[in-house]
matplotlib code that plots the C-alpha trace (Angstrom):
import matplotlib.pyplot as plt

x = [33.1, 33.6, 32.2, 34.7, 35.4, 33.7, 36.9, 35.1, 32.7, 35.5, 37.6, 34.6, 34.1, 37.8, 37.6, 34.4, 35.9, 39.0, 36.8, 34.8, 37.9, 39.3, 36.1, 36.1, 39.8, 38.9, 36.0, 36.4, 37.6, 34.4, 32.3, 34.6, 34.2, 30.4, 30.3, 32.4, 30.2, 27.0, 28.6, 29.6, 26.2, 24.5, 27.0, 26.3, 22.6, 22.7, 24.9, 22.4, 19.5, 21.2, 22.4, 18.9, 16.7, 18.6, 21.5, 24.0, 27.1, 27.2, 29.8, 29.1, 30.4, 29.3, 29.0, 25.2, 24.7, 27.5, 28.1, 25.9, 27.7, 31.1, 32.6, 34.2, 31.9, 31.1, 27.7, 25.8, 22.3, 19.3, 16.7, 14.6, 10.9, 11.7, 12.7, 13.7, 16.0, 16.2, 19.8, 21.7, 18.8, 17.6, 14.2, 13.1, 9.9, 8.7, 7.8, 5.7, 7.8, 7.5, 10.1, 9.6, 10.2, 13.9, 15.0, 17.9, 16.9, 18.5, 16.5, 16.5, 16.4, 13.0, 14.3, 17.2, 16.5, 19.5, 22.0, 23.6, 21.4, 20.8, 21.0, 18.9, 16.8, 13.0, 11.5, 7.9, 5.5, 2.5, -0.1, 2.3, 2.5, 6.1, 7.1, 10.7, 11.4, 13.6, 16.3, 14.1, 11.7, 8.0, 5.7, 2.0, 2.7, 5.1, 8.8, 10.8, 13.6, 16.8, 20.1, 21.8, 21.8, 24.7, 23.7, 20.4, 17.5, 16.4, 13.6, 15.5, 13.3, 10.5, 7.4, 6.0, 3.7, 4.2, 1.8, 3.5, 1.4, 0.1, 2.6, 5.5, 8.2, 9.9, 13.6, 16.5, 20.2, 21.6, 24.1, 21.3, 23.4, 25.0, 22.2, 20.3, 17.0, 13.2, 13.5, 14.7, 13.0, 10.0, 9.2, 10.4, 7.7, 7.6, 8.4, 11.8, 12.9, 15.2, 16.5, 18.0, 21.7, 22.4, 26.1, 29.4, 31.8, 34.7, 35.5, 38.4, 39.6, 41.0, 40.3, 36.5, 37.2, 37.7, 34.1, 32.6, 30.9, 33.3, 36.5, 37.8, 41.4, 41.2, 39.2, 41.8, 44.5, 42.4, 42.1, 45.8, 46.7, 44.6, 46.6, 49.9, 48.8, 46.2, 46.0, 43.6, 41.1, 38.6, 38.7, 36.2, 33.5, 33.8, 30.8, 28.7, 25.1, 21.9]
y = [130.7, 133.3, 136.8, 139.5, 141.9, 145.2, 147.2, 150.5, 150.2, 149.2, 152.2, 154.5, 153.2, 153.8, 157.4, 158.0, 156.7, 158.9, 161.9, 161.2, 161.0, 164.2, 166.0, 164.8, 165.9, 169.3, 169.8, 172.7, 171.7, 173.0, 170.6, 167.7, 168.5, 168.7, 165.3, 163.7, 165.2, 163.9, 160.5, 160.2, 161.5, 158.6, 156.1, 157.5, 157.4, 153.7, 152.9, 154.6, 152.7, 149.4, 150.2, 151.3, 148.8, 145.7, 144.9, 146.0, 144.6, 143.7, 142.4, 140.1, 141.8, 139.2, 135.5, 135.4, 133.4, 130.9, 128.6, 129.7, 133.1, 133.8, 137.0, 138.6, 137.1, 139.6, 139.3, 140.4, 141.2, 141.2, 143.9, 142.9, 142.7, 143.5, 147.1, 150.2, 152.7, 156.4, 157.4, 159.4, 159.0, 156.4, 156.3, 153.1, 151.8, 148.2, 146.2, 143.2, 140.1, 138.5, 136.1, 132.3, 130.3, 129.5, 132.1, 134.3, 138.0, 141.4, 144.1, 147.3, 146.5, 147.8, 148.9, 151.0, 151.8, 154.1, 151.3, 148.9, 146.3, 142.9, 139.4, 136.6, 133.7, 133.8, 131.3, 132.4, 133.8, 136.1, 134.3, 131.5, 130.5, 130.1, 127.9, 127.1, 124.2, 121.1, 122.9, 123.2, 125.6, 124.5, 126.2, 125.7, 122.7, 121.0, 120.7, 122.7, 120.7, 122.8, 121.4, 124.8, 125.8, 125.9, 125.1, 124.5, 126.9, 128.7, 131.2, 133.8, 136.9, 135.3, 134.2, 131.4, 130.6, 133.7, 134.5, 136.4, 139.6, 140.3, 141.6, 140.6, 137.9, 136.1, 135.8, 134.1, 133.7, 130.3, 130.6, 130.3, 131.0, 134.1, 136.0, 139.1, 138.4, 138.2, 136.3, 139.6, 142.4, 140.9, 140.4, 142.3, 144.3, 143.6, 147.2, 146.8, 143.9, 145.2, 142.1, 138.6, 137.5, 135.9, 135.0, 135.3, 137.1, 137.4, 136.0, 137.2, 135.5, 138.6, 140.5, 141.0, 144.6, 145.4, 144.8, 146.9, 150.2, 153.1, 151.1, 152.4, 152.2, 148.6, 147.6, 149.1, 147.1, 143.9, 144.3, 145.1, 142.1, 139.9, 141.1, 140.4, 137.2, 135.3, 132.6, 134.9, 134.5, 131.7, 130.5, 127.7, 130.1, 132.4, 132.1, 130.2, 130.9, 130.9]
z = [49.0, 51.6, 50.8, 50.0, 52.8, 52.5, 52.6, 51.8, 54.7, 57.1, 56.0, 56.5, 60.0, 60.8, 59.5, 61.5, 64.7, 64.2, 63.5, 66.7, 68.8, 67.3, 68.0, 71.7, 72.0, 70.8, 73.2, 75.7, 79.2, 80.7, 78.5, 79.5, 83.2, 82.8, 81.1, 83.9, 86.5, 84.8, 84.4, 88.0, 89.1, 87.4, 88.8, 92.3, 91.8, 90.7, 93.7, 96.1, 94.5, 94.9, 98.4, 99.5, 97.8, 96.7, 98.9, 101.5, 103.3, 107.0, 109.4, 112.4, 115.6, 118.2, 118.8, 119.3, 116.1, 116.4, 114.8, 111.9, 111.8, 113.4, 114.6, 111.6, 108.9, 106.2, 104.7, 101.6, 102.7, 100.4, 101.0, 98.0, 99.0, 102.7, 103.0, 101.0, 102.7, 102.1, 101.3, 104.0, 106.5, 109.0, 107.2, 105.6, 104.1, 104.7, 101.6, 100.9, 101.9, 105.4, 106.8, 107.3, 110.4, 111.1, 108.5, 109.5, 109.3, 109.8, 111.6, 113.6, 117.3, 118.4, 121.8, 120.3, 116.6, 116.3, 117.2, 114.7, 113.1, 114.8, 113.1, 114.6, 113.5, 113.3, 115.7, 116.2, 113.6, 114.3, 116.4, 117.5, 121.2, 122.3, 125.2, 126.3, 128.7, 128.9, 126.9, 123.8, 122.1, 121.7, 119.1, 119.6, 121.7, 119.2, 119.9, 117.3, 115.7, 115.6, 114.4, 114.2, 117.9, 120.3, 123.9, 125.5, 125.2, 128.3, 128.8, 130.8, 131.1, 129.1, 131.0, 128.8, 127.3, 125.2, 122.3, 119.4, 118.6, 115.1, 112.6, 114.9, 115.0, 117.9, 117.2, 118.9, 118.4, 117.5, 120.4, 123.0, 126.1, 124.6, 122.7, 123.6, 121.8, 122.1, 125.4, 126.9, 125.0, 123.2, 119.5, 116.4, 114.5, 110.8, 110.0, 111.6, 109.5, 106.7, 105.0, 105.1, 104.6, 101.2, 101.3, 103.3, 101.0, 103.6, 107.0, 109.2, 112.4, 114.1, 117.3, 117.9, 118.8, 115.1, 114.3, 117.1, 116.1, 115.6, 115.7, 112.3, 113.3, 114.5, 111.4, 109.1, 110.8, 110.6, 106.8, 106.5, 108.6, 106.3, 103.3, 105.1, 106.8, 104.7, 107.3, 109.3, 106.4, 107.0, 103.4, 103.9, 104.8, 101.8, 99.4, 101.9, 101.2, 103.3]

ax = plt.figure().add_subplot(projection="3d")
ax.plot(x, y, z, "-o")
ax.set_aspect("equal")
plt.show()
């Protein structure tokens, strides 16, 4: 047999709930405003914590990582273990994790730290000897197998063999003929690495100008165009992980 409902307790809960709502309705306006401010303060604090230490969003403005990443790909970046940023500043604190070979990373360009972040692939680890010839990359005398590249690898300004310094990483773009990377300006210090991409959450095939720094108007029109013309969305790339 089913137990009889405890109607008395149910009625007491209803009365208590009504009393609580009545008390909240009778609160002074000043108290209500204070509660709202405190609630939004904690929401903002949690957002800053997540944004500074857990993850951030990024958009790809150039074709240097094609075809792994396309212009207009929107990424979720994980900072866990790599870096912790200080809200409203350019300060950041390196953490304990270090990237692996052939991992895609996001970093502050060491030659221009105040410019937008770069996205490249780790090719050489600290202590590695890098050589580039015959259209391929050689690590410590062994040819590196790379199925993700577009075009042949050329040394450009690099004078191989190049030994990667301690606590630094040699990075290259997957689009080898169209990437400004370690072949031109050297390696990336570990302290400048801030995270790694986790997933593509949106990809728009619109004018590349929309994703250049400071192009707020063009970016607004790009998103509006995606709402009006869904065909500009690269649906097959959404939720692609790394």
